PDB file of N, CA, C and O in Angstrom:
ATOM      1  N   MET A   1       0.851  -1.177   0.000  1.00  0.00           N
ATOM      2  CA  MET A   1       0.000   0.000   0.000  1.00  0.00           C
ATOM      3  C   MET A   1       0.896   1.239   0.000  1.00  0.00           C
ATOM      4  O   MET A   1       1.913   1.270   0.693  1.00  0.00           O
ATOM      5  N   ALA A   2       0.532   2.230  -0.754  1.00  0.00           N
ATOM      6  CA  ALA A   2       1.301   3.464  -0.882  1.00  0.00           C
ATOM      7  C   ALA A   2       1.347   4.231   0.438  1.00  0.00           C
ATOM      8  O   ALA A   2       0.469   4.091   1.289  1.00  0.00           O
ATOM      9  N   TYR A   3       2.379   5.033   0.583  1.00  0.00           N
ATOM     10  CA  TYR A   3       2.488   5.904   1.740  1.00  0.00           C
ATOM     11  C   TYR A   3       1.427   7.000   1.651  1.00  0.00           C
ATOM     12  O   TYR A   3       0.996   7.376   0.561  1.00  0.00           O
ATOM     13  N   GLN A   4       1.018   7.502   2.808  1.00  0.00           N
ATOM     14  CA  GLN A   4       0.104   8.632   2.889  1.00  0.00           C
ATOM     15  C   GLN A   4       0.673   9.603   3.903  1.00  0.00           C
ATOM     16  O   GLN A   4       1.396   9.205   4.817  1.00  0.00           O
ATOM     17  N   ILE A   5       0.349  10.873   3.744  1.00  0.00           N
ATOM     18  CA  ILE A   5       0.847  11.902   4.646  1.00  0.00           C
ATOM     19  C   ILE A   5      -0.278  12.304   5.598  1.00  0.00           C
ATOM     20  O   ILE A   5      -1.379  12.659   5.177  1.00  0.00           O
ATOM     21  N   SER A   6       0.033  12.236   6.894  1.00  0.00           N
ATOM     22  CA  SER A   6      -0.973  12.551   7.916  1.00  0.00           C
ATOM     23  C   SER A   6      -1.138  14.060   8.091  1.00  0.00           C
ATOM     24  O   SER A   6      -0.424  14.855   7.478  1.00  0.00           O
ATOM     25  N   ASP A   7      -2.079  14.428   8.928  1.00  0.00           N
ATOM     26  CA  ASP A   7      -2.337  15.834   9.228  1.00  0.00           C
ATOM     27  C   ASP A   7      -1.211  16.460  10.049  1.00  0.00           C
ATOM     28  O   ASP A   7      -1.227  17.666  10.295  1.00  0.00           O
ATOM     29  N   GLU A   8      -0.238  15.661  10.474  1.00  0.00           N
ATOM     30  CA  GLU A   8       0.919  16.184  11.197  1.00  0.00           C
ATOM     31  C   GLU A   8       1.848  16.972  10.272  1.00  0.00           C
ATOM     32  O   GLU A   8       2.750  17.662  10.746  1.00  0.00           O
ATOM     33  N   CYS A   9       1.639  16.876   8.975  1.00  0.00           N
ATOM     34  CA  CYS A   9       2.469  17.540   7.962  1.00  0.00           C
ATOM     35  C   CYS A   9       2.585  19.039   8.244  1.00  0.00           C
ATOM     36  O   CYS A   9       1.586  19.717   8.484  1.00  0.00           O
ATOM     37  N   ILE A  10       3.832  19.547   8.208  1.00  0.00           N
ATOM     38  CA  ILE A  10       4.075  20.975   8.420  1.00  0.00           C
ATOM     39  C   ILE A  10       4.392  21.691   7.103  1.00  0.00           C
ATOM     40  O   ILE A  10       4.818  22.846   7.117  1.00  0.00           O
ATOM     41  N   SER A  11       4.191  21.023   5.981  1.00  0.00           N
ATOM     42  CA  SER A  11       4.377  21.585   4.643  1.00  0.00           C
ATOM     43  C   SER A  11       5.781  22.137   4.405  1.00  0.00           C
ATOM     44  O   SER A  11       5.942  23.189   3.786  1.00  0.00           O
ATOM     45  N   CYS A  12       6.790  21.428   4.895  1.00  0.00           N
ATOM     46  CA  CYS A  12       8.167  21.899   4.718  1.00  0.00           C
ATOM     47  C   CYS A  12       8.731  21.516   3.346  1.00  0.00           C
ATOM     48  O   CYS A  12       9.664  22.157   2.862  1.00  0.00           O
ATOM     49  N   GLY A  13       8.176  20.478   2.719  1.00  0.00           N
ATOM     50  CA  GLY A  13       8.622  20.068   1.391  1.00  0.00           C
ATOM     51  C   GLY A  13       9.796  19.105   1.378  1.00  0.00           C
ATOM     52  O   GLY A  13      10.239  18.700   0.303  1.00  0.00           O
ATOM     53  N   ALA A  14      10.307  18.730   2.531  1.00  0.00           N
ATOM     54  CA  ALA A  14      11.450  17.822   2.588  1.00  0.00           C
ATOM     55  C   ALA A  14      11.139  16.488   1.918  1.00  0.00           C
ATOM     56  O   ALA A  14      11.994  15.926   1.234  1.00  0.00           O
ATOM     57  N   CYS A  15       9.946  15.986   2.103  1.00  0.00           N
ATOM     58  CA  CYS A  15       9.570  14.694   1.535  1.00  0.00           C
ATOM     59  C   CYS A  15       9.532  14.749   0.009  1.00  0.00           C
ATOM     60  O   CYS A  15       9.992  13.825  -0.662  1.00  0.00           O
ATOM     61  N   ALA A  16       8.984  15.832  -0.533  1.00  0.00           N
ATOM     62  CA  ALA A  16       8.870  15.974  -1.985  1.00  0.00           C
ATOM     63  C   ALA A  16      10.253  16.008  -2.635  1.00  0.00           C
ATOM     64  O   ALA A  16      10.457  15.446  -3.711  1.00  0.00           O
ATOM     65  N   ALA A  17      11.191  16.667  -1.976  1.00  0.00           N
ATOM     66  CA  ALA A  17      12.544  16.761  -2.511  1.00  0.00           C
ATOM     67  C   ALA A  17      13.247  15.407  -2.538  1.00  0.00           C
ATOM     68  O   ALA A  17      14.120  15.189  -3.378  1.00  0.00           O
ATOM     69  N   GLU A  18      12.887  14.496  -1.643  1.00  0.00           N
ATOM     70  CA  GLU A  18      13.534  13.190  -1.549  1.00  0.00           C
ATOM     71  C   GLU A  18      12.857  12.097  -2.372  1.00  0.00           C
ATOM     72  O   GLU A  18      13.450  11.039  -2.580  1.00  0.00           O
ATOM     73  N   CYS A  19      11.647  12.323  -2.838  1.00  0.00           N
ATOM     74  CA  CYS A  19      10.905  11.280  -3.556  1.00  0.00           C
ATOM     75  C   CYS A  19      11.551  11.005  -4.920  1.00  0.00           C
ATOM     76  O   CYS A  19      11.628  11.907  -5.754  1.00  0.00           O
ATOM     77  N   PRO A  20      12.018   9.766  -5.159  1.00  0.00           N
ATOM     78  CA  PRO A  20      12.703   9.455  -6.415  1.00  0.00           C
ATOM     79  C   PRO A  20      11.780   9.378  -7.631  1.00  0.00           C
ATOM     80  O   PRO A  20      12.252   9.414  -8.767  1.00  0.00           O
ATOM     81  N   VAL A  21      10.473   9.274  -7.404  1.00  0.00           N
ATOM     82  CA  VAL A  21       9.533   9.177  -8.531  1.00  0.00           C
ATOM     83  C   VAL A  21       8.588  10.371  -8.608  1.00  0.00           C
ATOM     84  O   VAL A  21       7.607  10.346  -9.351  1.00  0.00           O
ATOM     85  N   GLU A  22       8.886  11.419  -7.836  1.00  0.00           N
ATOM     86  CA  GLU A  22       8.107  12.653  -7.839  1.00  0.00           C
ATOM     87  C   GLU A  22       6.607  12.412  -7.606  1.00  0.00           C
ATOM     88  O   GLU A  22       5.757  12.990  -8.283  1.00  0.00           O
ATOM     89  N   ALA A  23       6.306  11.545  -6.632  1.00  0.00           N
ATOM     90  CA  ALA A  23       4.921  11.210  -6.319  1.00  0.00           C
ATOM     91  C   ALA A  23       4.294  12.176  -5.321  1.00  0.00           C
ATOM     92  O   ALA A  23       3.099  12.085  -5.040  1.00  0.00           O
ATOM     93  N   ILE A  24       5.088  13.102  -4.783  1.00  0.00           N
ATOM     94  CA  ILE A  24       4.601  13.986  -3.729  1.00  0.00           C
ATOM     95  C   ILE A  24       4.463  15.409  -4.262  1.00  0.00           C
ATOM     96  O   ILE A  24       5.355  15.938  -4.924  1.00  0.00           O
ATOM     97  N   SER A  25       3.314  16.009  -3.952  1.00  0.00           N
ATOM     98  CA  SER A  25       3.077  17.393  -4.374  1.00  0.00           C
ATOM     99  C   SER A  25       2.376  18.149  -3.254  1.00  0.00           C
ATOM    100  O   SER A  25       1.819  17.552  -2.332  1.00  0.00           O
ATOM    101  N   GLU A  26       2.415  19.469  -3.352  1.00  0.00           N
ATOM    102  CA  GLU A  26       1.773  20.293  -2.333  1.00  0.00           C
ATOM    103  C   GLU A  26       0.271  20.274  -2.533  1.00  0.00           C
ATOM    104  O   GLU A  26      -0.233  20.573  -3.615  1.00  0.00           O
ATOM    105  N   GLY A  27      -0.431  19.919  -1.477  1.00  0.00           N
ATOM    106  CA  GLY A  27      -1.889  19.867  -1.534  1.00  0.00           C
ATOM    107  C   GLY A  27      -2.489  21.023  -0.764  1.00  0.00           C
ATOM    108  O   GLY A  27      -1.830  22.042  -0.559  1.00  0.00           O
ATOM    109  N   ASP A  28      -3.711  20.880  -0.341  1.00  0.00           N
ATOM    110  CA  ASP A  28      -4.420  21.911   0.395  1.00  0.00           C
ATOM    111  C   ASP A  28      -4.072  21.826   1.877  1.00  0.00           C
ATOM    112  O   ASP A  28      -4.714  21.081   2.617  1.00  0.00           O
ATOM    113  N   GLY A  29      -3.075  22.571   2.314  1.00  0.00           N
ATOM    114  CA  GLY A  29      -2.689  22.592   3.716  1.00  0.00           C
ATOM    115  C   GLY A  29      -1.647  21.566   4.111  1.00  0.00           C
ATOM    116  O   GLY A  29      -1.091  21.647   5.207  1.00  0.00           O
ATOM    117  N   LYS A  30      -1.372  20.612   3.256  1.00  0.00           N
ATOM    118  CA  LYS A  30      -0.332  19.617   3.518  1.00  0.00           C
ATOM    119  C   LYS A  30       0.076  18.986   2.193  1.00  0.00           C
ATOM    120  O   LYS A  30      -0.611  19.131   1.182  1.00  0.00           O
ATOM    121  N   TYR A  31       1.187  18.294   2.216  1.00  0.00           N
ATOM    122  CA  TYR A  31       1.628  17.596   1.010  1.00  0.00           C
ATOM    123  C   TYR A  31       0.825  16.304   0.846  1.00  0.00           C
ATOM    124  O   TYR A  31       0.326  15.748   1.825  1.00  0.00           O
ATOM    125  N   VAL A  32       0.706  15.835  -0.389  1.00  0.00           N
ATOM    126  CA  VAL A  32      -0.034  14.611  -0.683  1.00  0.00           C
ATOM    127  C   VAL A  32       0.815  13.693  -1.551  1.00  0.00           C
ATOM    128  O   VAL A  32       1.684  14.150  -2.294  1.00  0.00           O
ATOM    129  N   ILE A  33       0.556  12.402  -1.449  1.00  0.00           N
ATOM    130  CA  ILE A  33       1.278  11.395  -2.225  1.00  0.00           C
ATOM    131  C   ILE A  33       0.328  10.760  -3.222  1.00  0.00           C
ATOM    132  O   ILE A  33      -0.760  10.315  -2.857  1.00  0.00           O
ATOM    133  N   ASN A  34       0.738  10.718  -4.483  1.00  0.00           N
ATOM    134  CA  ASN A  34      -0.029  10.055  -5.531  1.00  0.00           C
ATOM    135  C   ASN A  34       0.179   8.552  -5.372  1.00  0.00           C
ATOM    136  O   ASN A  34       1.270   8.047  -5.637  1.00  0.00           O
ATOM    137  N   ALA A  35      -0.848   7.839  -4.947  1.00  0.00           N
ATOM    138  CA  ALA A  35      -0.753   6.402  -4.681  1.00  0.00           C
ATOM    139  C   ALA A  35      -0.408   5.600  -5.931  1.00  0.00           C
ATOM    140  O   ALA A  35       0.196   4.532  -5.827  1.00  0.00           O
ATOM    141  N   ASP A  36      -0.778   6.091  -7.101  1.00  0.00           N
ATOM    142  CA  ASP A  36      -0.489   5.379  -8.338  1.00  0.00           C
ATOM    143  C   ASP A  36       0.982   5.473  -8.721  1.00  0.00           C
ATOM    144  O   ASP A  36       1.485   4.631  -9.465  1.00  0.00           O
ATOM    145  N   THR A  37       1.674   6.490  -8.218  1.00  0.00           N
ATOM    146  CA  THR A  37       3.084   6.706  -8.546  1.00  0.00           C
ATOM    147  C   THR A  37       4.020   6.203  -7.452  1.00  0.00           C
ATOM    148  O   THR A  37       5.144   5.796  -7.746  1.00  0.00           O
ATOM    149  N   CYS A  38       3.581   6.225  -6.209  1.00  0.00           N
ATOM    150  CA  CYS A  38       4.400   5.833  -5.052  1.00  0.00           C
ATOM    151  C   CYS A  38       4.927   4.407  -5.207  1.00  0.00           C
ATOM    152  O   CYS A  38       4.182   3.482  -5.533  1.00  0.00           O
ATOM    153  N   ILE A  39       6.242   4.253  -4.960  1.00  0.00           N
ATOM    154  CA  ILE A  39       6.860   2.923  -5.046  1.00  0.00           C
ATOM    155  C   ILE A  39       7.167   2.348  -3.658  1.00  0.00           C
ATOM    156  O   ILE A  39       7.850   1.332  -3.532  1.00  0.00           O
ATOM    157  N   GLU A  40       6.650   3.016  -2.623  1.00  0.00           N
ATOM    158  CA  GLU A  40       6.781   2.545  -1.240  1.00  0.00           C
ATOM    159  C   GLU A  40       8.223   2.372  -0.801  1.00  0.00           C
ATOM    160  O   GLU A  40       8.543   1.419  -0.090  1.00  0.00           O
ATOM    161  N   CYS A  41       9.107   3.286  -1.217  1.00  0.00           N
ATOM    162  CA  CYS A  41      10.523   3.177  -0.880  1.00  0.00           C
ATOM    163  C   CYS A  41      10.844   3.674   0.526  1.00  0.00           C
ATOM    164  O   CYS A  41      11.844   3.260   1.112  1.00  0.00           O
ATOM    165  N   GLY A  42       9.999   4.564   1.080  1.00  0.00           N
ATOM    166  CA  GLY A  42      10.207   5.081   2.425  1.00  0.00           C
ATOM    167  C   GLY A  42      11.118   6.295   2.517  1.00  0.00           C
ATOM    168  O   GLY A  42      11.383   6.776   3.619  1.00  0.00           O
ATOM    169  N   ALA A  43      11.601   6.803   1.394  1.00  0.00           N
ATOM    170  CA  ALA A  43      12.488   7.971   1.416  1.00  0.00           C
ATOM    171  C   ALA A  43      11.808   9.165   2.069  1.00  0.00           C
ATOM    172  O   ALA A  43      12.453   9.929   2.787  1.00  0.00           O
ATOM    173  N   CYS A  44      10.518   9.334   1.828  1.00  0.00           N
ATOM    174  CA  CYS A  44       9.771  10.457   2.410  1.00  0.00           C
ATOM    175  C   CYS A  44       9.699  10.331   3.926  1.00  0.00           C
ATOM    176  O   CYS A  44       9.895  11.313   4.642  1.00  0.00           O
ATOM    177  N   ALA A  45       9.426   9.157   4.406  1.00  0.00           N
ATOM    178  CA  ALA A  45       9.309   8.932   5.842  1.00  0.00           C
ATOM    179  C   ALA A  45      10.657   9.128   6.537  1.00  0.00           C
ATOM    180  O   ALA A  45      10.719   9.638   7.656  1.00  0.00           O
ATOM    181  N   ASP A  46      11.722   8.723   5.872  1.00  0.00           N
ATOM    182  CA  ASP A  46      13.052   8.848   6.458  1.00  0.00           C
ATOM    183  C   ASP A  46      13.498  10.297   6.609  1.00  0.00           C
ATOM    184  O   ASP A  46      14.282  10.612   7.505  1.00  0.00           O
ATOM    185  N   THR A  47      13.014  11.173   5.755  1.00  0.00           N
ATOM    186  CA  THR A  47      13.463  12.569   5.765  1.00  0.00           C
ATOM    187  C   THR A  47      12.513  13.522   6.498  1.00  0.00           C
ATOM    188  O   THR A  47      12.902  14.646   6.817  1.00  0.00           O
ATOM    189  N   CYS A  48      11.298  13.103   6.763  1.00  0.00           N
ATOM    190  CA  CYS A  48      10.297  13.990   7.377  1.00  0.00           C
ATOM    191  C   CYS A  48      10.640  14.294   8.843  1.00  0.00           C
ATOM    192  O   CYS A  48      10.839  13.376   9.639  1.00  0.00           O
ATOM    193  N   PRO A  49      10.708  15.587   9.195  1.00  0.00           N
ATOM    194  CA  PRO A  49      11.047  15.936  10.587  1.00  0.00           C
ATOM    195  C   PRO A  49       9.939  15.657  11.597  1.00  0.00           C
ATOM    196  O   PRO A  49      10.202  15.632  12.800  1.00  0.00           O
ATOM    197  N   VAL A  50       8.702  15.447  11.136  1.00  0.00           N
ATOM    198  CA  VAL A  50       7.601  15.181  12.072  1.00  0.00           C
ATOM    199  C   VAL A  50       6.967  13.808  11.885  1.00  0.00           C
ATOM    200  O   VAL A  50       5.984  13.490  12.554  1.00  0.00           O
ATOM    201  N   GLY A  51       7.511  12.990  10.988  1.00  0.00           N
ATOM    202  CA  GLY A  51       6.991  11.641  10.794  1.00  0.00           C
ATOM    203  C   GLY A  51       5.631  11.565  10.154  1.00  0.00           C
ATOM    204  O   GLY A  51       4.876  10.627  10.410  1.00  0.00           O
ATOM    205  N   ALA A  52       5.299  12.548   9.314  1.00  0.00           N
ATOM    206  CA  ALA A  52       3.968  12.574   8.705  1.00  0.00           C
ATOM    207  C   ALA A  52       3.732  11.471   7.672  1.00  0.00           C
ATOM    208  O   ALA A  52       2.646  10.892   7.671  1.00  0.00           O
ATOM    209  N   PRO A  53       4.686  11.146   6.791  1.00  0.00           N
ATOM    210  CA  PRO A  53       4.427  10.065   5.830  1.00  0.00           C
ATOM    211  C   PRO A  53       4.491   8.690   6.513  1.00  0.00           C
ATOM    212  O   PRO A  53       5.401   8.419   7.297  1.00  0.00           O
ATOM    213  N   ALA A  54       3.532   7.845   6.210  1.00  0.00           N
ATOM    214  CA  ALA A  54       3.510   6.507   6.775  1.00  0.00           C
ATOM    215  C   ALA A  54       2.835   5.558   5.799  1.00  0.00           C
ATOM    216  O   ALA A  54       1.961   5.950   5.026  1.00  0.00           O
ATOM    217  N   ALA A  55       3.259   4.299   5.851  1.00  0.00           N
ATOM    218  CA  ALA A  55       2.626   3.267   5.022  1.00  0.00           C
ATOM    219  C   ALA A  55       1.247   3.009   5.584  1.00  0.00           C
ATOM    220  O   ALA A  55       1.086   2.832   6.792  1.00  0.00           O
ATOM    221  N   GLU A  56       0.260   2.986   4.725  1.00  0.00           N
ATOM    222  CA  GLU A  56      -1.120   2.742   5.146  1.00  0.00           C
ATOM    223  C   GLU A  56      -1.488   1.306   4.935  1.00  0.00           C
ATOM    224  O   GLU A  56      -2.614   0.907   5.231  1.00  0.00           O
TER     225      GLU A  56
END
């Protein structure tokens, strides 16, 4: 299952910069992950300062 970003997101953009397939974009109030593009590598979760991205 693709990663999803929780409401803990502080919109810093660190996750988007680390995503190797560019599956993350700025959404309404937080970043969002395109589930069809996500390869579940965990790069976003590893770089997030608040732990917002998580495997669902």
